[in-house]
C-alpha positions as CSV (number, residue, x, y, z in Angstrom):
1,M,-24.0,16.7,-13.2
2,L,-25.0,15.6,-16.7
3,V,-27.0,12.7,-15.3
4,S,-28.9,15.0,-13.0
5,L,-29.4,17.5,-15.9
6,I,-31.8,15.0,-17.5
7,N,-34.1,15.2,-14.5
8,W,-34.3,19.0,-14.2
9,S,-37.8,20.4,-14.6
10,I,-38.5,22.8,-17.4
11,P,-39.3,26.3,-15.9
12,K,-42.2,28.2,-17.3
13,P,-40.8,31.8,-17.2
14,V,-37.5,32.8,-18.7
15,P,-35.7,34.2,-15.6
16,P,-35.3,30.7,-13.9
17,L,-34.1,29.4,-17.3
18,K,-31.4,32.2,-17.3
19,A,-30.5,31.3,-13.7
20,Y,-29.3,27.9,-14.9
21,T,-26.6,29.7,-17.0
22,E,-25.4,31.6,-13.9
23,T,-25.6,28.6,-11.5
24,Y,-24.0,26.2,-13.9
25,P,-21.9,28.3,-16.3
26,Q,-20.0,25.2,-17.6
27,L,-23.3,23.7,-18.9
28,W,-23.9,27.0,-20.9
29,Q,-20.4,27.6,-22.1
30,S,-19.4,24.0,-23.0
31,Q,-20.5,22.2,-26.1
32,I,-20.8,18.6,-27.4
33,G,-21.0,17.3,-30.9
34,L,-23.9,15.2,-32.2
35,V,-23.8,13.2,-35.4
36,Y,-26.7,11.5,-37.3
37,G,-26.4,9.5,-40.4
38,G,-26.9,6.3,-42.3
39,A,-27.8,4.7,-45.6
40,T,-30.4,6.2,-47.9
41,K,-32.3,4.7,-50.9
42,I,-31.7,1.3,-49.4
43,K,-34.3,-0.5,-51.5
44,Q,-32.8,0.9,-54.7
45,Y,-29.3,-0.4,-53.7
46,V,-30.4,-3.8,-52.5
47,F,-32.7,-4.6,-55.4
48,E,-30.3,-3.5,-58.0
49,A,-29.0,-7.1,-57.8
50,A,-30.8,-9.5,-60.1
51,K,-30.3,-12.7,-58.1
52,L,-31.6,-13.5,-54.7
53,P,-28.2,-14.4,-53.2
54,D,-26.8,-11.0,-54.4
55,I,-29.8,-9.2,-52.9
56,R,-29.2,-10.9,-49.6
57,G,-25.5,-10.0,-49.8
58,A,-26.2,-6.4,-50.4
59,S,-28.6,-6.2,-47.5
60,A,-26.1,-8.0,-45.2
61,L,-23.4,-5.6,-46.2
62,L,-25.5,-2.5,-45.2
63,D,-26.4,-4.2,-41.9
64,R,-22.7,-4.9,-41.2
65,I,-21.7,-1.3,-41.8
66,N,-24.5,0.0,-39.5
67,L,-24.1,-2.6,-36.8
68,V,-20.4,-3.2,-36.8
69,D,-18.3,-0.7,-38.8
70,L,-19.8,2.5,-37.5
71,P,-19.9,1.4,-33.8
72,A,-16.3,0.2,-34.3
73,F,-15.4,3.9,-34.7
74,F,-16.4,4.2,-31.0
75,Q,-14.5,1.0,-29.8
76,A,-17.9,-0.7,-29.4
77,E,-16.3,-4.2,-29.0
78,Q,-15.5,-3.1,-25.5
79,S,-19.2,-2.8,-24.6
80,S,-21.8,-5.5,-24.0
81,R,-24.4,-3.4,-25.8
82,F,-22.7,-4.3,-29.2
83,Q,-22.4,-8.1,-29.3
84,Q,-21.7,-8.2,-33.0
85,C,-18.7,-6.0,-32.5
86,R,-17.6,-8.1,-29.6
87,N,-17.7,-11.1,-31.9
88,E,-15.3,-9.4,-34.3
89,P,-12.7,-7.5,-32.3
90,E,-9.9,-7.8,-35.0
91,Y,-12.2,-6.5,-37.7
92,C,-13.2,-3.5,-35.5
93,S,-9.5,-2.7,-35.0
94,E,-9.1,-2.7,-38.8
95,V,-12.0,-0.3,-39.1
96,R,-10.4,2.1,-36.6
97,A,-7.1,1.9,-38.4
98,W,-9.0,3.0,-41.6
99,L,-10.5,5.9,-39.7
100,E,-7.1,6.9,-38.3
101,Q,-5.7,7.4,-41.8
102,D,-7.8,10.5,-42.1
103,F,-8.0,11.6,-38.4
104,P,-5.2,10.3,-36.2
105,G,-6.2,10.1,-32.6
106,L,-10.0,10.6,-33.3
107,S,-10.9,7.0,-32.3
108,Q,-9.2,7.5,-29.0
109,A,-11.8,10.2,-28.2
110,L,-14.7,8.0,-29.2
111,I,-16.1,5.5,-26.6
112,P,-19.1,3.2,-26.8
113,E,-21.1,5.3,-24.2
114,L,-21.3,8.1,-26.8
115,I,-23.5,6.0,-29.1
116,I,-27.2,6.7,-28.5
117,Y,-28.3,4.1,-31.0
118,S,-27.0,2.4,-34.1
119,T,-29.8,0.3,-35.6
120,G,-32.4,0.5,-38.3
121,G,-29.9,1.8,-40.8
122,N,-28.9,4.9,-38.9
123,I,-26.6,6.0,-36.1
124,L,-27.0,8.8,-33.6
125,A,-24.0,9.5,-31.4
126,F,-22.2,12.2,-29.4
127,C,-18.7,13.1,-30.3
128,P,-16.1,15.8,-29.5
129,P,-17.5,19.1,-30.7
130,A,-14.6,19.9,-33.1
131,Y,-15.1,16.6,-35.0
132,G,-18.9,16.6,-35.8
133,Q,-18.6,17.4,-39.5
134,D,-15.4,15.3,-39.9
135,L,-17.1,12.3,-38.4
136,A,-20.1,12.8,-40.6
137,N,-17.8,12.8,-43.6
138,E,-16.2,9.5,-42.4
139,I,-19.6,7.9,-42.0
140,E,-20.5,8.7,-45.6
141,K,-17.1,7.7,-46.8
142,R,-17.3,4.3,-45.1
143,Y,-20.5,3.4,-46.9
144,T,-18.9,4.4,-50.2
145,Q,-15.7,2.5,-49.4
146,E,-17.5,-0.7,-48.7
147,T,-20.4,-0.7,-51.1
148,L,-19.1,1.5,-54.0
149,T,-22.7,2.4,-55.1
150,A,-24.9,2.7,-52.0
151,N,-26.2,6.1,-51.1
152,S,-25.6,7.5,-47.6
153,C,-25.8,10.7,-45.8
154,A,-24.6,12.1,-42.4
155,V,-24.7,15.4,-40.7
156,G,-23.0,16.8,-37.5
157,D,-23.5,19.8,-35.3
158,R,-22.5,21.1,-31.9
159,F,-24.8,22.0,-29.1
160,R,-24.5,23.5,-25.6
161,L,-24.8,21.0,-22.8
162,L,-27.8,22.8,-21.4
163,E,-29.6,22.2,-24.7
164,L,-29.5,18.5,-24.1
165,R,-32.3,19.1,-21.5
166,F,-34.0,22.3,-22.8
167,G,-33.8,22.0,-26.6
168,R,-32.5,24.8,-28.8
169,L,-31.6,28.0,-26.9
170,N,-30.7,31.5,-28.2
171,D,-27.7,33.5,-27.1
172,P,-28.4,35.5,-24.9
173,I,-30.7,32.9,-23.4
174,E,-33.4,35.4,-22.4
175,Q,-34.1,36.0,-26.1
176,T,-35.2,32.3,-26.5
177,N,-38.9,32.0,-27.5
178,W,-40.0,30.3,-24.2
179,Y,-43.3,29.3,-22.7
180,E,-44.8,32.8,-22.4
181,W,-44.2,33.3,-26.1
182,Y,-45.7,29.9,-26.9
183,Q,-48.9,30.7,-24.9
184,Q,-49.4,33.9,-26.9
185,N,-48.7,32.3,-30.3
186,R,-49.8,28.7,-30.0
187,D,-52.8,29.2,-32.4
188,R,-50.7,30.4,-35.3
189,D,-50.3,28.0,-38.1
190,L,-46.5,27.9,-38.1
191,V,-46.4,27.4,-34.3
192,K,-49.0,24.6,-34.6
193,A,-46.9,23.0,-37.3
194,Y,-43.9,22.9,-35.1
195,Y,-45.4,22.2,-31.6
196,G,-48.5,20.3,-32.8
197,N,-52.1,21.2,-32.5
198,P,-52.8,23.1,-29.2
199,D,-55.0,20.4,-27.7
200,G,-55.0,19.7,-23.9
201,D,-52.5,21.2,-21.5
202,A,-50.4,23.9,-23.1
203,F,-47.3,23.4,-20.9
204,E,-47.2,19.6,-21.7
205,Q,-47.4,20.5,-25.4
206,F,-44.5,22.9,-25.0
207,Q,-42.2,20.7,-23.0
208,S,-42.8,17.7,-25.2
209,R,-40.9,19.7,-27.9
210,K,-38.4,21.6,-25.8
211,N,-36.0,18.8,-25.0
212,F,-33.3,16.6,-26.5
213,N,-35.7,15.5,-29.3
214,E,-35.6,19.1,-30.7
215,L,-31.9,18.7,-31.3
216,V,-32.4,15.4,-33.1
217,T,-35.2,16.9,-35.2
218,Q,-32.8,19.7,-36.3
219,L,-30.3,17.1,-37.4
220,A,-33.0,15.1,-39.2
221,I,-34.0,18.2,-41.1
222,R,-30.4,18.9,-42.1
223,F,-30.0,15.2,-43.0
224,N,-32.9,15.5,-45.4
225,Q,-31.6,18.7,-46.9
226,R,-28.2,17.3,-47.5
227,R,-29.7,14.1,-49.0
228,A,-31.7,16.3,-51.4
229,G,-28.5,18.0,-52.5
230,Q,-29.1,21.4,-50.9
231,D,-26.0,23.4,-50.0
232,M,-25.7,23.9,-46.2
233,P,-24.7,27.4,-45.2
234,G,-21.6,27.5,-43.0
235,E,-20.6,23.9,-43.6
236,K,-17.2,23.3,-44.9
237,R,-18.0,19.9,-46.4
238,P,-18.1,18.5,-50.0
239,T,-21.5,19.3,-51.4
240,R,-23.8,16.5,-52.4
241,H,-25.4,18.7,-55.1
242,P,-25.4,16.8,-58.5
243,P,-23.2,18.4,-61.1
244,V,-24.8,20.8,-63.6
245,R,-25.4,19.1,-66.9
246,N,-25.9,21.1,-70.0
247,P,-28.3,19.4,-72.5
248,S,-26.6,18.2,-75.6
249,L,-28.1,19.4,-78.8
250,P,-28.2,17.4,-82.0
251,A,-25.6,18.5,-84.5
252,S,-27.0,20.5,-87.4
253,G,-26.3,18.9,-90.7
């Protein structure tokens, strides 16, 4: 059913959209986790080294974490998609043993097929909905564990299965701002900033936003907020906000 979900057409009025929740209630009631994360301020970390061999070593270390360590959480050495992991099966087992110290049994629920991509310094992957924020913590922790000083950031959230095809949906679903709303408001500045300039076919413009990419965009926004040190409402995670420093005053003499 999930495979066919990708090919479902986007309805223009809300009633057919609501009908999906009645015909396929499991897709509306069930959720899945989505995690996005990776290294940040890469140039700063890599070029802190003074010598060329050290620079190359720092860059290779970040590549290994992104291409081997994080996919190893998902048993990636079992998949032909991840040849570097297949070349180091014992190391991948060691990485999962490290993960198991904090979350016993988590790696058993992670499989290679859940990874959407893990390249370019970032990973995007599905996960069990209860473990999204925990897995995000472990991604950040792995970078710190292996590099000591490299900056990293990761965020996780849970989404309804139906949202994988139709983007973010309100509950109840009929209160979602759908195509009729977009037609009436597409010339407003905030709507144009979100959906793009209203050039060409309005429905194509609408459906280009209301899909899985909208979920990824939401995670990317939260990623940038967390990287900037903003506190995230509702998240029970250690904050990345820098500690408050009181300016020291010279002693009067």
